[in-house]
Structure formats: structure tokens, C-alpha cells
Kinemage of the C-alpha trace (Angstrom):
@kinemage 1
@onewidth
@group {chain A} dominant
@subgroup {mainchain}
@vectorlist {calphas} color= white
{ca met a 1} P 22.222 12.903 56.119
{ca asn a 2} L 18.677 12.578 54.847
{ca gly a 3} L 19.238 9.064 53.698
{ca arg a 4} L 18.321 9.721 50.202
{ca asn a 5} L 19.954 7.577 47.628
{ca pro a 6} L 21.444 9.722 45.044
{ca met a 7} L 21.272 7.068 42.197
{ca arg a 8} L 17.468 6.826 42.808
{ca thr a 9} L 17.096 10.550 42.891
{ca ala a 10} L 18.932 10.828 39.622
{ca ala a 11} L 16.855 8.119 38.207
{ca leu a 12} L 13.744 9.522 39.178
{ca thr a 13} L 14.810 12.957 37.762
{ca leu a 14} L 15.567 11.288 34.209
{ca ile a 15} L 12.217 9.648 34.087
{ca ala a 16} L 10.508 12.802 34.985
{ca ala a 17} L 12.222 14.528 32.240
{ca val a 18} L 11.548 11.739 29.626
{ca leu a 19} L 7.949 11.790 30.485
{ca ser a 20} L 7.530 15.571 30.612
{ca gly a 21} L 10.020 16.180 28.031
{ca cys a 22} L 9.971 19.558 26.053
{ca ser a 23} L 9.205 20.592 22.532
{ca phe a 24} L 10.671 23.323 20.538
{ca ala a 25} L 7.985 23.484 17.867
{ca pro a 26} L 6.361 26.700 17.695
{ca thr a 27} L 2.733 27.375 19.338
{ca tyr a 28} L 0.524 26.839 16.424
{ca asp a 29} L -1.665 29.761 15.742
{ca arg a 30} L -4.026 29.550 12.687
{ca pro a 31} L -3.383 32.353 10.354
{ca ala a 32} L -6.114 35.035 10.099
{ca ala a 33} L -8.341 34.980 7.273
{ca pro a 34} L -10.460 37.882 6.067
{ca ile a 35} L -13.855 36.295 6.356
{ca pro a 36} L -17.160 37.951 5.303
{ca gly a 37} L -20.186 38.120 7.471
{ca thr a 38} L -22.789 37.072 4.732
{ca trp a 39} L -22.238 35.789 1.201
{ca ser a 40} L -22.674 38.520 -1.685
{ca ala a 41} L -25.343 36.471 -3.348
{ca ala a 42} L -28.210 35.618 -1.326
{ca ser a 43} L -29.336 32.040 -0.905
{ca ser a 44} L -32.650 30.309 -0.070
{ca ala a 45} L -33.469 30.895 3.493
{ca ser a 46} L -35.950 28.018 3.467
{ca ala a 47} L -33.293 25.546 1.998
{ca ala a 48} L -31.413 22.921 3.963
{ca ser a 49} L -27.815 23.688 5.066
{ca val a 50} L -25.080 21.478 3.745
{ca gln a 51} L -23.780 21.447 6.943
{ca ser a 52} L -26.530 19.173 8.443
{ca leu a 53} L -27.403 17.558 4.647
{ca his a 54} L -25.967 14.313 3.822
{ca trp a 55} L -25.530 13.804 0.056
{ca lys a 56} L -28.085 11.220 -0.100
{ca asp a 57} L -30.755 13.783 1.026
{ca phe a 58} L -29.135 16.399 -1.379
{ca val a 59} L -29.672 13.667 -4.257
{ca ile a 60} L -33.598 13.279 -4.673
{ca asp a 61} L -33.470 10.517 -7.373
{ca glu a 62} L -33.023 7.364 -5.737
{ca arg a 63} L -31.491 5.615 -9.086
{ca leu a 64} L -28.993 8.246 -9.264
{ca arg a 65} L -28.270 7.682 -5.598
{ca ser a 66} L -27.309 4.176 -6.611
{ca arg a 67} L -25.268 5.226 -9.397
{ca ile a 68} L -23.376 7.618 -7.008
{ca glu a 69} L -22.801 4.665 -4.438
{ca thr a 70} L -21.326 2.562 -7.352
{ca ala a 71} L -18.862 5.559 -8.485
{ca leu a 72} L -17.739 5.579 -4.707
{ca ala a 73} L -16.970 1.775 -4.905
{ca asn a 74} L -15.420 1.845 -8.367
{ca asn a 75} L -13.861 4.932 -9.169
{ca arg a 76} L -10.158 4.222 -9.766
{ca asp a 77} L -8.980 7.756 -9.019
{ca leu a 78} L -10.890 7.430 -5.216
{ca arg a 79} L -9.457 4.325 -4.871
{ca gln a 80} L -5.915 5.395 -5.479
{ca thr a 81} L -6.535 8.413 -3.176
{ca leu a 82} L -7.906 6.122 -0.385
{ca leu a 83} L -4.645 3.912 -0.836
{ca asn a 84} L -2.886 7.211 0.015
{ca val a 85} L -4.542 7.327 3.089
{ca gln a 86} L -3.871 3.879 4.199
{ca thr a 87} L -0.236 4.348 3.445
{ca ala a 88} L -0.239 7.706 5.631
{ca arg a 89} L -1.733 5.754 8.472
{ca ala a 90} L 0.931 3.282 8.231
{ca ala a 91} L 3.664 5.767 8.374
{ca tyr a 92} L 2.166 7.330 11.201
{ca arg a 93} L 2.125 4.130 13.110
{ca val a 94} L 5.773 3.595 12.337
{ca gln a 95} L 6.836 7.290 13.529
{ca arg a 96} L 4.575 6.707 16.576
{ca ala a 97} L 6.130 3.615 17.645
{ca asp a 98} L 9.311 5.342 17.997
{ca gln a 99} L 8.122 7.139 21.006
{ca leu a 100} L 8.032 3.707 22.692
{ca pro a 101} L 10.761 1.424 23.783
{ca gly a 102} L 11.277 -1.385 21.572
{ca leu a 103} L 11.838 -4.784 23.255
{ca glu a 104} L 12.996 -8.118 21.428
{ca ala a 105} L 13.679 -11.633 22.700
{ca gln a 106} L 17.304 -12.335 21.990
{ca ala a 107} L 19.115 -15.901 22.079
{ca gly a 108} L 22.512 -16.758 20.751
{ca gly a 109} L 25.302 -19.009 20.816
{ca asn a 110} L 29.058 -19.376 19.605
{ca arg a 111} L 31.788 -21.764 19.750
{ca gln a 112} L 35.386 -20.932 18.877
{ca arg a 113} L 38.781 -22.482 19.190
{ca leu a 114} L 41.580 -20.722 20.868
{ca pro a 115} L 45.093 -21.388 19.987
{ca ala a 116} L 47.537 -21.908 22.683
{ca asp a 117} L 49.463 -18.455 22.493
{ca leu a 118} L 45.657 -16.694 22.883
{ca ser a 119} L 44.054 -18.952 25.397
{ca gly a 120} L 45.630 -17.747 28.399
{ca thr a 121} L 46.270 -21.181 29.589
{ca gly a 122} L 49.093 -22.110 27.443
{ca ala a 123} L 47.069 -24.956 25.717
{ca ala a 124} L 44.647 -24.712 23.029
{ca arg a 125} L 40.938 -25.133 24.004
{ca val a 126} L 37.400 -24.622 22.652
{ca gln a 127} L 35.333 -21.649 24.301
{ca ser a 128} L 31.411 -21.644 24.200
{ca asn a 129} L 29.098 -18.842 25.146
{ca tyr a 130} L 25.407 -19.076 25.084
{ca gln a 131} L 22.979 -16.242 26.029
{ca ala a 132} L 18.977 -15.640 26.244
{ca gly a 133} L 16.967 -12.676 27.313
{ca val a 134} L 15.395 -9.545 26.524
{ca gly a 135} L 16.900 -6.618 24.835
{ca leu a 136} L 16.126 -2.905 24.813
{ca met a 137} L 17.263 -1.521 21.280
{ca ala a 138} L 18.585 2.059 21.009
{ca phe a 139} L 15.605 3.687 22.555
{ca glu a 140} L 15.879 7.611 22.095
{ca leu a 141} L 14.910 9.582 25.409
{ca asp a 142} L 12.944 12.445 23.826
{ca leu a 143} L 14.226 14.975 26.062
{ca phe a 144} L 14.032 17.850 23.499
{ca gly a 145} L 10.947 16.902 21.394
{ca arg a 146} L 12.502 15.475 18.240
{ca val a 147} L 10.478 12.160 18.253
{ca ser a 148} L 7.474 13.447 19.437
{ca ser a 149} L 7.380 16.371 16.840
{ca leu a 150} L 8.348 13.885 14.101
{ca ser a 151} L 5.352 11.749 15.255
{ca glu a 152} L 3.166 14.800 15.480
{ca ala a 153} L 4.022 15.896 11.688
{ca ala a 154} L 3.140 12.373 10.745
{ca leu a 155} L -0.252 12.399 12.233
{ca met a 156} L -0.936 15.585 10.641
{ca glu a 157} L 0.035 14.443 7.202
{ca tyr a 158} L -2.219 11.335 7.809
{ca leu a 159} L -5.068 13.633 8.814
{ca ala a 160} L -4.559 15.856 5.638
{ca thr a 161} L -4.685 12.879 3.297
{ca glu a 162} L -7.850 11.753 4.968
{ca glu a 163} L -9.448 15.475 4.145
{ca ala a 164} L -7.932 15.058 0.745
{ca ala a 165} L -9.690 11.659 0.035
{ca arg a 166} L -12.805 13.292 1.328
{ca ser a 167} L -12.291 15.981 -1.142
{ca val a 168} L -12.031 13.600 -3.821
{ca gln a 169} L -14.956 11.692 -2.661
{ca ile a 170} L -17.213 15.353 -2.926
{ca ser a 171} L -15.662 16.005 -6.305
{ca leu a 172} L -16.643 12.436 -7.739
{ca ile a 173} L -20.302 12.907 -6.180
{ca ala a 174} L -20.656 16.272 -7.974
{ca glu a 175} L -19.092 15.127 -11.192
{ca val a 176} L -21.639 12.109 -11.047
{ca ile a 177} L -24.629 14.509 -10.877
{ca gln a 178} L -23.248 16.981 -13.756
{ca ala a 179} L -22.611 13.873 -15.949
{ca ser a 180} L -26.086 12.431 -15.411
{ca leu a 181} L -27.575 15.897 -15.983
{ca ala a 182} L -25.504 16.264 -19.214
{ca gln a 183} L -26.434 13.024 -20.103
{ca asp a 184} L -30.249 13.480 -19.545
{ca ser a 185} L -30.158 17.186 -21.267
{ca ala a 186} L -28.794 15.350 -24.288
{ca arg a 187} L -31.279 12.750 -24.193
{ca gln a 188} L -34.070 15.352 -23.844
{ca arg a 189} L -32.683 17.577 -26.952
{ca his a 190} L -32.088 14.127 -28.714
{ca thr a 191} L -35.711 13.424 -28.415
{ca leu a 192} L -36.780 16.844 -29.504
{ca ala a 193} L -34.506 16.899 -32.264
{ca gln a 194} L -36.214 13.828 -33.585
{ca arg a 195} L -40.014 14.997 -33.044
{ca thr a 196} L -38.514 18.052 -35.057
{ca leu a 197} L -37.261 15.774 -37.520
{ca gln a 198} L -40.595 13.827 -37.939
{ca ala a 199} L -42.611 17.071 -38.390
{ca arg a 200} L -40.033 18.278 -41.001
{ca glu a 201} L -40.289 15.284 -43.049
{ca lys a 202} L -44.328 15.298 -42.934
{ca glu a 203} L -43.984 19.240 -43.716
{ca trp a 204} L -41.459 18.479 -46.780
{ca gln a 205} L -43.806 15.811 -47.972
{ca leu a 206} L -46.828 18.108 -47.848
{ca met a 207} L -44.795 20.874 -49.685
{ca ser a 208} L -43.571 18.377 -52.335
{ca glu a 209} L -47.200 17.451 -53.057
{ca arg a 210} L -48.336 21.295 -53.215
{ca arg a 211} L -45.502 22.155 -55.472
{ca lys a 212} L -46.981 19.486 -57.690
{ca thr a 213} L -50.169 20.913 -57.768
{ca gly a 214} L -49.159 24.479 -58.226
{ca thr a 215} L -50.016 25.752 -54.804
{ca ala a 216} L -46.547 26.059 -53.088
{ca ser a 217} L -43.827 27.573 -55.167
{ca arg a 218} L -40.381 26.096 -55.546
{ca leu a 219} L -39.035 28.418 -53.080
{ca asp a 220} L -41.256 27.072 -50.559
{ca glu a 221} L -40.260 23.258 -51.281
{ca gln a 222} L -36.435 24.128 -50.988
{ca glu a 223} L -37.029 25.979 -47.833
{ca ala a 224} L -38.802 22.887 -46.347
{ca gln a 225} L -36.206 20.638 -47.735
{ca gly a 226} L -33.497 22.743 -46.231
{ca gln a 227} L -35.386 22.541 -42.546
{ca leu a 228} L -35.416 18.742 -43.061
{ca glu a 229} L -31.716 18.619 -43.813
{ca leu a 230} L -30.963 20.789 -40.761
{ca ala a 231} L -33.308 18.571 -38.450
{ca arg a 232} L -31.458 15.267 -39.711
{ca ala a 233} L -28.039 17.142 -38.677
{ca glu a 234} L -29.184 18.283 -35.181
{ca val a 235} L -30.488 14.513 -34.784
{ca glu a 236} L -26.881 13.332 -35.326
{ca arg a 237} L -25.316 16.185 -33.262
{ca phe a 238} L -27.454 15.186 -30.361
{ca glu a 239} L -26.872 11.483 -30.987
{ca arg a 240} L -23.175 12.023 -30.642
{ca glu a 241} L -23.475 14.198 -27.668
{ca leu a 242} L -25.739 11.224 -25.846
{ca arg a 243} L -22.995 8.806 -26.533
{ca gln a 244} L -20.137 10.818 -25.350
{ca thr a 245} L -21.835 11.769 -22.367
{ca ala a 246} L -22.757 8.146 -21.427
{ca asn a 247} L -19.090 7.391 -22.143
{ca ala a 248} L -18.031 9.980 -19.555
{ca leu a 249} L -20.475 8.619 -16.967
{ca asp a 250} L -19.268 5.135 -17.537
{ca trp a 251} L -15.854 6.588 -16.961
{ca leu a 252} L -16.776 8.172 -13.669
{ca val a 253} L -18.912 4.926 -12.466
{ca gly a 254} L -16.681 2.464 -13.679
{ca asp a 255} L -19.063 -0.513 -14.004
{ca gly a 256} L -19.791 -0.277 -17.581
{ca ala a 257} L -23.593 -0.373 -16.972
{ca val a 258} L -24.782 3.496 -17.235
{ca gln a 259} L -26.059 3.113 -20.663
{ca ala a 260} L -29.627 3.048 -19.382
{ca val a 261} L -30.167 6.579 -18.598
{ca val a 262} L -32.207 8.062 -15.596
{ca asp a 263} L -35.214 10.045 -16.480
{ca leu a 264} L -34.552 13.330 -14.401
{ca asn a 265} L -37.479 14.781 -16.505
{ca val a 266} L -39.903 13.508 -14.140
{ca lys a 267} L -38.689 15.600 -11.144
{ca pro a 268} L -35.618 17.810 -10.199
{ca met a 269} L -33.000 15.676 -9.577
{ca val a 270} L -31.129 17.886 -6.436
{ca gln a 271} L -32.775 19.809 -3.850
{ca glu a 272} L -32.220 23.430 -2.906
{ca ile a 273} L -29.561 23.969 -0.505
{ca gly a 274} L -28.445 27.091 1.666
{ca ala a 275} L -24.887 28.410 2.127
{ca gly a 276} L -25.051 28.925 5.526
{ca leu a 277} L -22.236 31.436 7.065
{ca pro a 278} L -18.911 32.042 5.492
{ca ser a 279} L -17.199 31.196 8.754
{ca glu a 280} L -18.382 27.596 8.631
{ca leu a 281} L -16.459 27.110 5.608
{ca leu a 282} L -13.250 26.966 7.326
{ca glu a 283} L -14.472 23.831 9.113
{ca arg a 284} L -16.455 22.165 6.286
{ca arg a 285} L -14.399 22.553 3.236
{ca pro a 286} L -12.144 19.420 3.250
{ca asp a 287} L -9.280 21.278 0.850
{ca ile a 288} L -9.057 23.921 3.664
{ca arg a 289} L -9.201 21.369 6.422
{ca ala a 290} L -6.298 19.547 4.532
{ca ala a 291} L -4.206 22.507 4.060
{ca glu a 292} L -4.328 23.460 7.830
{ca tyr a 293} L -3.277 19.862 8.537
{ca gln a 294} L -0.295 20.346 6.204
{ca leu a 295} L 0.566 23.470 7.733
{ca arg a 296} L 0.376 22.049 11.406
{ca ala a 297} L 2.660 19.086 10.096
{ca arg a 298} L 5.215 21.899 8.794
{ca asn a 299} L 4.908 23.369 12.190
{ca ala a 300} L 5.776 20.115 13.864
{ca ser a 301} L 8.452 19.732 11.698
{ca ile a 302} L 10.300 23.178 12.926
{ca gly a 303} L 10.337 21.304 16.494
{ca ala a 304} L 12.056 18.463 15.145
{ca ala a 305} L 14.567 20.707 13.192
{ca arg a 306} L 15.571 22.720 16.415
{ca ala a 307} L 15.794 19.688 18.614
{ca ala a 308} L 18.541 18.583 16.066
{ca phe a 309} L 20.846 21.275 17.751
{ca phe a 310} L 20.619 19.608 21.040
{ca pro a 311} L 21.922 16.396 22.579
{ca arg a 312} L 20.534 12.797 21.543
{ca ile a 313} L 20.330 10.211 24.400
{ca ser a 314} L 19.615 6.675 23.598
{ca leu a 315} L 19.414 3.491 25.468
{ca thr a 316} L 20.581 0.177 24.766
{ca gly a 317} L 20.438 -2.665 27.098
{ca ser a 318} L 19.736 -6.632 27.804
{ca tyr a 319} L 18.631 -8.783 30.602
{ca gly a 320} L 18.722 -12.542 30.693
{ca ser a 321} L 21.365 -15.349 31.321
{ca ala a 322} L 24.525 -16.548 29.815
{ca ser a 323} L 26.586 -19.444 30.396
{ca ser a 324} L 29.303 -21.452 28.633
{ca glu a 325} L 27.395 -24.705 28.851
{ca leu a 326} L 24.037 -24.650 27.163
{ca ser a 327} L 22.740 -27.096 29.718
{ca asp a 328} L 23.614 -24.692 32.316
{ca leu a 329} L 22.048 -21.692 30.535
{ca phe a 330} L 18.839 -21.313 32.790
{ca ala a 331} L 20.430 -22.498 36.017
{ca gly a 332} L 20.736 -20.472 39.154
{ca gly a 333} L 23.153 -17.671 39.024
{ca gln a 334} L 23.687 -17.243 35.478
{ca arg a 335} L 21.617 -14.066 35.129
{ca ser a 336} L 23.489 -11.360 33.087
{ca trp a 337} L 22.710 -7.778 32.053
{ca ser a 338} L 24.308 -4.921 30.129
{ca phe a 339} L 23.274 -1.305 29.927
{ca met a 340} L 24.753 0.879 27.208
{ca pro a 341} L 23.620 4.681 27.569
{ca gln a 342} L 24.910 6.860 24.302
{ca leu a 343} L 24.928 10.342 24.221
{ca ser a 344} L 25.719 12.363 20.929
{ca leu a 345} L 26.061 16.201 20.708
{ca pro a 346} L 26.300 17.979 17.193
{ca ile a 347} L 29.662 19.950 17.301
{ca phe a 348} L 30.491 20.596 13.508
{ca asp a 349} L 28.259 19.412 10.613
{ca gly a 350} L 29.052 21.982 7.849
{ca gly a 351} L 25.937 24.024 8.778
{ca arg a 352} L 23.431 21.072 8.131
{ca asn a 353} L 21.260 21.394 10.962
{ca arg a 354} L 20.845 25.153 10.283
{ca ala a 355} L 19.989 24.680 6.742
{ca asn a 356} L 17.523 21.779 7.545
{ca leu a 357} L 15.773 24.434 10.213
{ca glu a 358} L 15.791 26.905 7.543
{ca ile a 359} L 14.090 24.483 5.179
{ca ala a 360} L 11.456 23.598 7.752
{ca gln a 361} L 10.805 27.199 8.077
{ca leu a 362} L 10.342 28.073 4.715
{ca arg a 363} L 8.121 24.923 4.063
{ca lys a 364} L 5.883 26.442 7.084
{ca asp a 365} L 5.759 29.693 5.185
{ca met a 366} L 4.560 27.818 2.009
{ca ala a 367} L 2.006 26.076 3.720
{ca val a 368} L 0.768 29.336 5.264
{ca ala a 369} L 0.315 30.414 1.719
{ca ser a 370} L -1.171 27.287 0.399
{ca tyr a 371} L -3.726 27.507 3.329
{ca glu a 372} L -4.468 31.040 2.530
{ca arg a 373} L -4.607 30.438 -1.176
{ca ser a 374} L -7.115 27.562 -0.689
{ca ile a 375} L -9.472 29.949 1.678
{ca gln a 376} L -9.423 32.388 -1.075
{ca thr a 377} L -10.462 29.743 -3.810
{ca ala a 378} L -13.114 28.428 -1.707
{ca phe a 379} L -14.782 31.678 -1.215
{ca arg a 380} L -14.535 32.793 -4.822
{ca glu a 381} L -16.037 29.207 -5.920
{ca val a 382} L -18.979 29.605 -3.404
{ca ser a 383} L -19.677 33.158 -4.495
{ca asp a 384} L -19.659 31.845 -8.251
{ca ala a 385} L -21.780 28.913 -7.516
{ca leu a 386} L -24.313 31.258 -5.521
{ca ala a 387} L -24.543 33.679 -8.241
{ca ser a 388} L -24.952 30.932 -10.915
{ca val a 389} L -27.844 29.344 -8.948
{ca glu a 390} L -29.400 32.611 -8.206
{ca thr a 391} L -29.316 34.049 -11.752
{ca leu a 392} L -30.020 30.824 -13.441
{ca arg a 393} L -33.157 30.057 -11.212
{ca arg a 394} L -34.509 33.534 -12.717
{ca glu a 395} L -33.664 32.790 -16.187
{ca glu a 396} L -34.964 29.566 -16.102
{ca leu a 397} L -38.130 30.975 -14.852
{ca ala a 398} L -37.981 33.449 -17.848
{ca arg a 399} L -37.266 30.910 -20.404
{ca gln a 400} L -40.444 28.825 -19.085
{ca arg a 401} L -42.453 31.930 -20.072
{ca leu a 402} L -40.587 32.159 -22.981
{ca val a 403} L -41.459 28.823 -24.383
{ca gln a 404} L -44.930 29.288 -23.680
{ca thr a 405} L -45.008 32.539 -25.369
{ca ser a 406} L -43.208 30.857 -28.646
{ca ala a 407} L -45.793 27.876 -28.617
{ca asn a 408} L -48.325 30.289 -28.748
{ca thr a 409} L -46.903 32.370 -31.448
{ca leu a 410} L -46.171 29.187 -33.505
{ca lys a 411} L -49.801 28.258 -33.463
{ca leu a 412} L -50.825 31.772 -34.569
{ca ala a 413} L -48.319 31.676 -37.288
{ca glu a 414} L -49.521 28.167 -38.739
{ca leu a 415} L -52.970 29.337 -38.509
{ca arg a 416} L -52.106 32.634 -40.605
{ca tyr a 417} L -49.965 30.591 -42.595
{ca arg a 418} L -52.655 27.963 -43.609
{ca ala a 419} L -55.174 30.836 -43.991
{ca gly a 420} L -53.183 32.646 -46.719
{ca val a 421} L -52.327 35.688 -44.643
{ca asp a 422} L -48.750 35.217 -43.797
{ca ser a 423} L -45.886 33.602 -46.194
{ca his a 424} L -44.343 30.225 -45.607
{ca leu a 425} L -41.115 32.158 -44.350
{ca arg a 426} L -42.845 33.524 -41.523
{ca tyr a 427} L -44.277 30.242 -40.454
{ca leu a 428} L -40.459 28.915 -40.580
{ca asp a 429} L -39.214 31.567 -38.523
{ca ala a 430} L -41.873 30.950 -35.865
{ca gln a 431} L -40.736 27.131 -36.052
{ca arg a 432} L -36.904 27.966 -35.518
{ca thr a 433} L -37.786 30.211 -32.839
{ca asp a 434} L -40.017 27.767 -30.766
{ca tyr a 435} L -37.417 24.886 -31.430
{ca ala a 436} L -34.738 27.076 -30.135
{ca gln a 437} L -36.810 28.182 -27.150
{ca gln a 438} L -37.311 24.532 -26.018
{ca met a 439} L -33.696 23.673 -26.650
{ca ala a 440} L -32.392 26.656 -24.339
{ca leu a 441} L -34.858 25.919 -21.834
{ca ile a 442} L -33.742 22.290 -21.743
{ca glu a 443} L -30.013 23.478 -21.394
{ca val a 444} L -30.726 26.240 -18.641
{ca ser a 445} L -32.617 23.741 -16.640
{ca ala a 446} L -29.583 21.457 -16.642
{ca gln a 447} L -27.285 24.187 -15.965
{ca arg a 448} L -29.222 25.273 -12.929
{ca gln a 449} L -29.262 21.819 -11.474
{ca met a 450} L -25.396 21.640 -12.223
{ca ala a 451} L -24.997 24.781 -10.364
{ca leu a 452} L -26.514 23.388 -7.358
{ca ala a 453} L -24.199 20.442 -7.742
{ca thr a 454} L -21.249 22.818 -7.855
{ca leu a 455} L -22.503 24.690 -4.898
{ca phe a 456} L -22.824 21.525 -2.915
{ca lys a 457} L -19.293 20.649 -3.857
{ca ala a 458} L -17.878 24.379 -3.094
{ca leu a 459} L -19.546 24.114 0.301
{ca gly a 460} L -17.825 21.045 1.182
{ca gly a 461} L -20.746 18.664 0.602
{ca gly a 462} L -22.659 16.917 3.057
{ca trp a 463} L -21.587 13.977 5.349
{ca gly a 464} L -23.916 14.447 8.216
{ca pro a 465} L -26.398 11.139 9.011
{ca ala a 466} L -28.501 10.500 6.317
{ca ala a 467} L -32.449 10.938 6.902
{ca gly a 468} L -34.300 7.562 7.297
């Protein structure tokens, strides 16, 4: 005899099994993704990397930073997304609680009258029973990892919603930047159209006077009037665009106080950024991270579905005191306890567990496809944004030179027209060309900075520590 207590040995073995448990969830391996070593379009080597750049450093204009902060605080879509995060966090806490025993205080009592034929004494009597203690409520021993797999799945779902919220935040920042650029572009074009209208009014008045003195033809007067009406139409067009961009910005920011435009013509609104390495994108893009967390949640769900084929053991018990008299409830010798283990083993379920396992596996396959698609989408968006930034930068430089050339051409055309060397039609063509080139430069300058905002979003934004 070795003196060991068999009951104690069995209890210790059971406790060890509970603590160690086992999991039927497949070992998670990140799906392989074809990642190029470098981007096809080059980015500025001296530009700051998004990975180490906070969005407040990316945005140069201080007033625009304040506008973005207001949008992050007020935007209703973002608010709903953050509420989804809180809901997922609460759901995870609920699921995690199932891994721990639930204890609750219990107290109760009852009195009943028993008739003579049921009392056991041959006489009717009143029977009382009072209890008080602590109860263990149906705690499941997680021998096969069902509860832990469900908890793991809930955690991954929660982390996925956090990444989804960050994706919405980055998208909102980019949208506010682009809407501000669109508003500023409309303001600049509206200002240019107003200056052009003033010049066309003066020119039409001058042409009307010259028509009266016979130094200009009726055709010249009609051409000047046509240019005047065209300028008026342009002013109204850009007035409409200016109001619409203000409305769009107001909807994004959500405080009804964006009518005062930010003067972005003084300096660039955002700084140049570098793309970094393609492999960094998997760790930086929140939508990719969210898709991977969803995949890991589906992987954990397979473990729970597999565990459903095995026995489930739950424990219910209580410890306290009981008495037939309330005054004696806490007296000596009134200790009471109960212990009720329960074992359930699926024998026949009509194929329900097998179907649930198949569903879990199919959902994982769908999550793999979604994860791979998110990577493909991310790489395409970054490549497109890099191409846009690169080509728009060169186009902007060419447009700047073109505006200078068209301005010089306009001066020469005016001198030749005043000297009688060229016709008024040639002078009008030079005016139209100069106006069109200025408009094109305003547009491409805004597009280049919008492309930088798009690149910022495509690279996963910047949430490192802000400078200063």
C-alpha cells in the first residue's frame, strides 16, 4: 500500500485536465500572399514614411487639423462604428466569463402544510425549510476547448471591429482633406471667374464705345458680349460648386461651422509621404488586419464546432446551512452542501453537429478569400495612388510652365491687337487659352494633394506619436 487517497488522485487529475484542457481548433497559419519587393511606381526617397508619421504631422495646415479633429468627434458614421466596437468588447467579456466559475449567494425558505395521509406521522403538520449559502451555477469543465474556442473567437471579433473603426477613422481623415481641397479649388476657380467677369465687363464696355465711334465692328462687339455672358455663366457654375463642396464638408465634419474656408493657397495642405516596403502593408492597413482577425475568429469557431462531438461536463453545487427553523439557520451543526455533476454526450442529433462543423469550415474558407481579396485591393489602391502622385506632380510642373507661357502669349496678343497687327479674334483666343490654363493648374494642384491624401489612406494612415 502506498497510502495514496484514490479520490484525491482523481480530483487532482481532473483539476489538471481542466487547467490544461485541449483545443480542437486548427493551428493558425497566415495565408501566403504574393508580395512584391518594391512598388512599381517610385515614391520620394526623402519623404516621411506613413508608418512613423502621425496624421497631424501629415496635415500641414493647423486650421485643417482642427477641422479633422472636429470631424473625428462629431461624425455620425464614425460614432456608430465606435459603438459597434463597444458592443463587441462587451460580447467578448460575456464569452470570457464562461471560462470562470459563477458563484452566487443564495437564500430561501418555504413553509407547507402536509395532510395526515402524507405527513408520515398520521397527523397533519406544517413543515418549514430555510437555506442560505453560496452556489456554483452549472460551470462547464472545458476539457475539449469548446468554451475557450468561443472566447477566442469573440476576442478576434472584437479586435476586428477595432481595426474596422480605425479604417473608418483613416477614411474620414482622407475625406475631410479631400473635401477641403475640393472646396478650396472651387473657391480659387470662383475667384478667377469673378476677376475674368470684371475684365470682360470692362472690355465689352470699351468695345461698345469703339463700336459707336466706328473703330470696332459689330462682330467685335458681339464677340465681346458673348465672352461677357460666358464669364457670367462660369461665375454661377463655380458659385454652385463652392456651395456644394461646403455642404459636403459640413456633412463630414458635422458641426455646421465650415462655411469659412481654409486658405490653402498660401502653402500646401499636406506633406509628401513615402510608401515604405510592400511587406509593411500587411501590418499597417486596418482593413487587412480586420480581415485577418475575422479569419482567426473563424479558425477558433472550428475548434468549438469540433468540441461539440465530445462529452460536456458541467458542475452545479452549493454550500451553506439549512434548518427547519429560521432561528437555527446559522446554529452549529446546520451545515449543508450539494454537488451535482452532469455529463452529456451526443449520441444522435440528426447530423446537426456535423453540419455545424461544415458551416464553420466553409466560413473559414470565406474568411481566407476575404483576407486575400483585401490584400489585393490594398496593393492595387497603393499602386494607383503612387502612380497618381507621381504623374500629377510632373503634370503640375508642366502646367505651371504652361500658365507662364500663356500669360506671356496673352500680353503679346494684346499688344499686337492694340497696335492693329492682329485681329480681335486672335486676342480672344489668347484670353480663352490663358483662362483655361489657369483653371487647369488650379485643378491639377488640388488633384495632386488629393492623391497624397488617397495614398495616405491606402497605406493605412499614420497613428504613431505626433511630433511636438
